[in-house]
C-alpha positions in Angstrom: -0.1 -0.1 0.0 3.0 2.4 0.8 4.5 1.8 -2.2 1.3 2.7 -4.2 1.0 5.6 -2.6 4.7 6.5 -3.2 4.1 5.7 -6.8 0.8 7.6 -7.4 2.5 10.7 -5.2 5.6 10.2 -7.7 3.2 10.5 -10.5 1.4 13.5 -9.7 4.3 15.4 -8.8 5.9 14.7 -12.5 2.7 15.7 -14.3 2.4 19.1 -12.3 5.9 19.9 -13.1 5.2 18.6 -16.8 2.5 20.9 -17.2 4.5 24.1 -15.7 6.2 26.4 -18.6 9.7 26.4 -18.9 11.5 29.5 -17.3 11.9 32.5 -20.1 15.6 33.1 -20.7 17.4 36.6 -22.3 18.7 36.1 -25.6 21.5 37.9 -27.6 19.6 38.2 -31.0 22.7 40.6 -32.4 22.1 43.5 -34.5 21.6 44.2 -38.2 22.9 47.7 -37.9 21.9 51.4 -36.6 21.3 52.4 -40.6 19.8 48.9 -42.1 16.7 49.7 -43.9 13.2 48.3 -43.0 13.6 45.6 -45.2 16.4 44.1 -43.8 15.5 45.1 -40.2 12.3 42.8 -41.1 13.6 39.8 -42.3 16.1 40.2 -39.2 13.0 40.0 -37.3 11.8 37.0 -39.3 15.1 35.2 -39.1 16.6 35.8 -35.8 14.3 36.8 -33.2 10.9 34.8 -34.2 12.1 31.9 -33.6 12.5 32.5 -30.1 9.0 34.2 -29.8 7.6 32.0 -27.4 11.0 31.5 -25.6 12.9 34.5 -24.9 12.4 37.1 -22.3 13.3 39.8 -24.1 11.9 39.1 -27.4 8.8 41.7 -27.5 10.9 44.4 -26.4 13.6 43.6 -28.6 11.4 43.4 -31.4 9.8 46.6 -30.5 13.1 48.4 -30.6 14.0 47.4 -33.9 10.7 47.9 -35.8 11.3 51.8 -34.0 14.5 52.0 -35.6 12.8 50.6 -39.0 10.6 54.2 -38.9 13.2 56.7 -37.6 15.4 55.3 -40.8 12.5 55.3 -42.9 11.2 58.7 -41.7 14.5 60.3 -41.0 13.9 61.2 -37.8 16.5 63.4 -36.4 15.4 65.0 -33.5 15.1 63.4 -29.9 11.3 64.3 -29.4 10.5 62.6 -32.8 12.9 59.5 -32.2 11.1 59.4 -28.7 7.6 59.6 -30.1 8.4 56.4 -32.7 9.7 54.5 -29.9 6.6 55.4 -27.8 4.4 53.5 -30.5 6.4 50.4 -30.2 7.1 50.1 -26.9 4.3 51.9 -25.0 6.3 52.5 -22.1 6.0 56.1 -21.6 8.6 58.2 -19.6 10.3 55.1 -18.1 14.2 54.3 -18.4 13.4 51.5 -21.3 11.6 53.9 -23.0 14.0 56.6 -22.8 17.0 54.8 -22.9 15.8 52.9 -26.4 15.3 56.6 -27.8 18.5 57.4 -26.4 20.3 54.3 -28.0 19.2 55.4 -31.2 20.1 59.2 -31.5 23.5 58.0 -29.6 24.5 55.3 -32.3 22.7 56.9 -35.5 24.5 60.5 -34.2 20.8 62.7 -34.1 20.3 65.3 -32.0 22.7 64.0 -29.2 22.8 66.7 -26.5 19.1 66.7 -26.2 19.0 62.5 -25.6 21.7 63.0 -22.7 19.5 65.7 -21.3 16.8 62.9 -21.5 18.8 60.5 -19.2 19.0 62.7 -16.3 17.7 60.9 -13.2 16.7 57.9 -15.6 20.2 56.4 -16.0 20.5 53.2 -13.6 22.7 51.2 -15.5 25.5 54.7 -16.0 24.6 54.7 -20.0 25.8 58.6 -19.4 29.2 56.7 -19.3 29.2 56.1 -23.6 28.6 59.8 -24.1 31.6 60.6 -22.0 34.1 57.9 -23.5 33.2 58.5 -26.8 35.2 60.9 -28.8 32.2 61.2 -31.6 29.5 62.2 -29.1 30.9 63.8 -26.3 32.4 67.0 -28.5 28.6 67.4 -29.0 28.0 67.4 -25.3 30.6 68.5 -23.3 33.6 70.8 -23.0 37.3 69.9 -22.6 36.8 70.6 -18.8 33.6 68.5 -18.2 35.2 65.7 -20.4 38.2 65.9 -17.8 36.5 66.0 -14.8 34.3 62.9 -15.5 36.9 60.9 -16.6 39.5 62.0 -13.6 36.3 61.3 -11.0 35.9 57.8 -12.7 39.2 56.7 -12.5 39.9 58.2 -9.1 36.7 57.0 -7.4 35.2 53.8 -8.9 36.6 50.5 -10.2 34.8 50.9 -13.3 36.1 48.9 -16.6 36.8 51.1 -19.0 40.1 52.8 -17.4 41.7 52.7 -20.9 39.0 54.4 -22.7 38.9 57.0 -19.7 42.6 57.4 -20.1 42.3 57.8 -24.1 40.0 60.6 -23.4 42.2 62.6 -20.7 45.1 62.4 -23.6 42.4 63.7 -26.4 41.6 66.4 -24.3 44.2 67.5 -21.7 46.0 70.4 -24.3 42.2 72.2 -24.1 41.5 71.5 -20.4 41.5 75.3 -18.9 42.3 73.8 -15.4 45.4 75.0 -13.4 48.7 73.2 -14.4 49.3 72.3 -10.9 46.0 70.8 -10.6 46.3 68.4 -13.6 49.5 67.3 -12.2 47.8 66.4 -9.2 45.6 64.5 -10.6 47.9 62.4 -12.9 50.2 61.8 -10.4 47.4 60.6 -8.4 46.3 58.0 -11.4 49.9 57.4 -11.1 49.4 55.8 -7.7 46.4 54.2 -8.4 47.6 52.1 -11.6 51.4 51.9 -10.9 51.0 49.0 -8.8 49.3 46.7 -11.5 52.9 46.7 -13.4 53.7 44.0 -10.5 50.9 41.4 -11.6 51.7 39.4 -14.0 48.2 39.1 -14.8 47.8 42.8 -15.1 50.8 43.8 -16.5 50.1 43.7 -20.1 46.9 45.5 -19.8 47.9 48.3 -17.6 51.6 48.8 -19.2 50.4 51.3 -21.8 47.7 52.7 -19.6 50.4 53.7 -16.8 52.8 55.1 -19.8 50.7 57.4 -21.3 49.7 58.8 -17.5 53.5 59.3 -16.9 54.1 60.7 -20.5 51.5 63.2 -19.5 53.0 64.1 -16.0 56.4 64.2 -17.9 55.1 66.5 -21.2 52.2 68.6 -19.3 
């Protein structure tokens, strides 16, 4: 009797779990390219997204973003409000970070109304999206002065443990000739960077990565 009861319980449990839908997972669909035409984007959706329609947690959002991009490219929308309005037609997320971030990403990648896009991020940037604006020379010049880029990169390098050290140092190298700060202030900042990153040269696993970074910092100190 006990064996029958246990067997019945096992059958019921197996039936219960069999009826549960598997948890959806996020899928990296790739991208058709920011300048892709509508036909290419629709083909990409059909080939890359549709097979995961019922299993990908990010299917709906990814599809909506791509449809918005297709319309932006087709209509040649050029301002942030125009692009945000198109995104809202497909995402219907209002002023959340999801919708704002999608519109900003399109502006950023197509280099359209980047300054307004950056302003739209203020207060809606839990993933430090704005970092891209400071670290990409093709966009940062549209939005920031050399002093602003320098200050942000120094803060990023000295006060955080972010992973974009190389990019931030490269930005400092690029803008430092046009920075208006006092010489002693700039040298103090650079020496602080030297003290922070030079110890990595003693770590065999990090040495190759940080050698060129430290070399640039020391060159700036010597030539500023």
